[in-house]
C-alpha positions in Angstrom: -36.4 -81.2 64.1 -37.5 -81.0 67.7 -41.2 -80.8 68.5 -40.9 -77.2 69.9 -39.0 -76.0 66.8 -41.7 -77.6 64.6 -44.4 -75.7 66.5 -42.5 -72.4 66.1 -42.2 -73.0 62.4 -45.9 -73.7 62.0 -46.7 -70.6 64.0 -44.4 -68.5 61.9 -45.9 -69.8 58.7 -49.4 -69.1 60.0 -48.4 -65.5 61.0 -46.8 -64.9 57.6 -50.0 -66.0 55.8 -52.0 -63.8 58.0 -49.8 -60.8 57.3 -49.9 -61.4 53.6 -53.6 -61.8 53.3 -55.0 -60.3 56.6 -58.6 -61.5 55.8 -61.3 -62.9 58.0 -63.5 -65.1 55.8 -67.1 -64.8 56.7 -68.5 -66.8 53.8 -66.9 -69.0 51.2 -68.5 -71.3 48.7 -67.2 -72.9 45.5 -70.4 -75.0 45.1 -68.5 -78.2 44.6 -70.2 -79.9 47.5 -73.7 -78.7 46.8 -76.3 -80.9 45.0 -76.9 -80.3 41.3 -80.2 -78.6 40.8 -81.7 -75.5 42.4 -79.3 -73.2 44.3 -82.2 -71.8 46.3 -82.6 -73.8 49.5 -78.9 -74.8 49.7 -76.3 -73.2 52.1 -78.5 -70.2 52.9 -79.3 -69.1 49.4 -82.9 -68.1 48.7 -85.1 -66.7 45.9 -85.9 -63.0 45.5 -89.7 -63.3 45.3 -90.2 -60.0 47.2 -88.7 -58.1 44.3 -89.4 -60.1 41.2 -92.6 -62.1 40.5 -92.0 -65.3 38.6 -88.3 -65.6 39.1 -86.8 -69.1 39.4 -83.7 -70.4 41.0 -80.2 -70.4 39.5 -78.9 -74.0 39.3 -75.8 -75.9 40.5 -74.2 -77.7 37.6 -70.8 -79.2 36.6 -70.7 -78.6 32.8 -69.1 -75.1 33.1 -67.1 -74.4 36.2 -63.6 -73.4 37.4 -63.5 -76.9 38.7 -66.2 -79.2 40.1 -69.4 -77.2 40.0 -70.6 -73.6 39.5 -73.8 -71.6 39.5 -75.6 -71.3 36.2 -77.8 -68.3 35.6 -80.6 -68.2 33.0 -83.1 -65.5 32.2 -85.5 -64.8 35.1 -83.3 -66.6 37.7 -82.1 -64.8 40.8 -80.9 -65.8 44.3 -79.5 -64.0 47.4 -77.7 -64.9 50.6 -77.4 -63.1 53.9 -74.1 -63.2 55.8 -74.1 -64.6 59.3 -71.9 -61.7 60.3 -72.9 -58.3 58.7 -70.1 -55.8 58.3 -71.1 -52.4 59.7 -67.7 -50.7 59.9 -64.3 -50.9 58.4 -63.2 -52.7 55.2 -64.7 -55.8 53.7 -64.5 -57.5 50.3 -66.2 -59.7 47.8 -64.3 -62.1 45.5 -66.3 -63.8 42.8 -65.7 -65.4 39.4 -68.1 -64.8 36.5 -68.4 -66.1 32.9 -70.8 -64.3 30.6 -72.1 -66.6 27.9 -73.3 -64.0 25.5 -73.3 -60.2 24.8 -76.9 -60.1 23.8 -78.6 -56.7 24.2 -81.3 -58.3 26.3 -79.0 -59.9 28.9 -77.2 -58.8 32.0 -75.6 -60.5 35.0 -76.0 -58.6 38.3 -73.8 -58.5 41.4 -75.7 -56.5 44.1 -74.7 -56.0 47.7 -76.4 -54.1 50.5 -78.1 -53.8 53.9 -81.5 -54.8 55.3 -84.4 -55.4 52.9 -83.5 -56.6 49.4 -83.6 -53.7 47.0 -82.6 -52.9 43.4 -81.1 -49.7 44.7 -78.5 -51.6 46.6 -75.3 -50.3 48.1 -72.7 -51.7 45.7 -74.0 -52.5 42.2 -72.2 -54.1 39.2 -74.0 -54.8 35.9 -72.3 -57.2 33.5 -73.7 -56.8 30.0 -76.6 -54.8 28.5 -77.7 -52.8 31.6 -74.3 -51.3 31.8 -75.2 -49.4 28.7 -73.2 -51.7 26.4 -73.7 -55.4 26.0 -69.9 -56.0 26.1 -69.1 -53.8 29.1 -69.1 -54.0 32.9 -71.1 -51.1 34.4 -70.6 -49.9 38.0 -73.1 -47.6 39.7 -71.3 -44.6 41.2 -73.3 -42.7 43.7 -76.7 -42.8 42.2 -79.3 -44.7 40.1 -78.5 -42.5 37.1 -74.7 -42.6 37.1 -73.4 -45.9 35.6 -69.7 -46.0 34.7 -68.8 -48.4 31.9 -65.5 -49.4 33.5 -64.2 -52.3 31.4 -64.9 -54.8 28.7 -65.3 -58.5 29.3 -64.7 -61.5 27.0 -67.7 -63.7 26.2 -67.2 -67.3 27.2 -64.1 -66.6 29.4 -63.8 -66.7 33.2 -63.1 -63.3 34.8 -62.4 -62.5 38.4 -64.0 -59.5 40.3 -62.9 -58.3 43.7 -64.7 -55.5 45.4 -63.0 -53.8 48.4 -65.7 -52.0 50.3 -65.1 -49.1 52.8 -68.3 -49.3 54.8 -67.6 -46.1 56.7 -67.0 -44.0 53.6 -69.7 -45.9 51.7 -67.3 -46.3 48.8 -65.7 -49.3 47.0 -62.8 -50.2 44.8 -63.4 -52.7 41.9 -60.7 -54.9 40.5 -61.2 -56.9 37.3 -58.7 -59.8 36.8 -56.4 -58.0 39.3 -56.5 -54.6 37.6 -58.1 -51.7 39.6 -61.0 -50.1 37.6 -61.7 -47.3 40.0 -63.3 -46.1 43.2 -67.0 -45.7 43.4 -69.7 -44.5 45.8 -72.6 -46.5 47.1 -75.6 -46.3 44.8 -78.0 -45.7 47.7 -76.1 -44.2 50.5 -79.1 -43.3 52.7 -80.4 -46.9 53.0 -77.2 -49.0 52.8 -74.8 -48.3 55.7 -73.5 -51.8 56.0 -73.2 -55.0 54.0 -75.2 -58.0 54.9 -76.3 -59.6 51.6 -75.3 -60.6 48.1 -77.8 -60.9 45.2 -76.9 -62.5 41.8 -79.0 -63.1 38.6 -81.3 -61.1 36.3 -85.1 -60.8 36.3 -85.3 -60.5 32.5 -83.4 -61.6 29.5 -83.5 -64.6 27.2 -81.8 -68.0 27.4 -78.5 -68.7 29.1 -76.9 -65.7 30.7 -73.8 -66.9 32.4 -72.1 -68.5 35.4 -70.7 -67.6 38.8 -68.2 -69.6 40.9 -66.0 -69.4 44.0 -67.8 -66.7 46.1 -65.8 -65.4 49.1 -66.8 -62.6 51.4 -65.0 -61.3 54.5 -63.3 -58.5 56.3 -60.0 -57.1 55.0 -59.1 -56.5 51.3 -59.3 -60.0 50.0 -56.0 -59.8 48.2 -55.4 -63.6 48.7 -59.0 -64.6 47.6 -58.1 -65.5 44.0 -55.2 -67.7 45.1 -57.4 -69.5 47.6 -60.1 -70.1 45.0 -58.4 -70.8 41.7 -56.7 -74.1 42.0 -56.7 -74.5 38.2 -54.3 -73.7 35.5 -54.9 -70.0 34.6 -53.7 -70.4 31.0 -56.3 -73.2 30.4 -59.4 -72.1 32.1 -59.1 -68.4 33.1 -58.7 -65.3 31.0 -56.3 -64.1 33.6 -52.5 -64.1 33.9 -50.5 -64.5 37.1 -48.7 -61.3 36.3 -51.9 -59.3 36.4 -53.2 -61.0 39.5 -50.0 -60.0 41.4 -50.9 -56.4 40.8 -53.0 -55.0 43.7 
């Protein structure tokens, strides 16, 4: 093959991938290259002392992970990260894997996203576990502090994938669990969260080991290719997800 033809083929492959996925990745972290120990202080992650006195850092560990390493969350451990490029208009997404290690009535895993100062009344809020209203359910705030939709059940001890597709202009977001759309929801605090510039994970209460997070990706676009980029493991062995479900957008 001539050099010019090779260049054209590579360019066409790049364009095809861009058309399929169409994402600009702003932040991506599978934690494999971080040091074991405290997450806080690594790759821009920090504690949430402004909101919760006495919280400690989630930890990087290799005992439970999609592959390599993952973030372990125990009771009273929280951390957050701010994006280098806040999204203040259009569509953005979060892709993240979680594994809840119990369905205890005292324990919850949080996935909060919002703007400006860290706040419990964030823009997009997902509660995995007890604070959903049911220890075995995923709860999603829809438009207010009071309205929590228990959208789906999760399996204790299994990896699940969450993708949020956020319309910043409409202040609404779609949530997908293992490739299946759960619904469309309004920002919890629309007055104070008009863009997305941070992610917060953890729980400022509970007992013992709560769960794990892995393969965080945030960017503009819908993130439809995020799972494939992250999960280079055999779905039947390590994930409670099937390829058939994941191909459903």
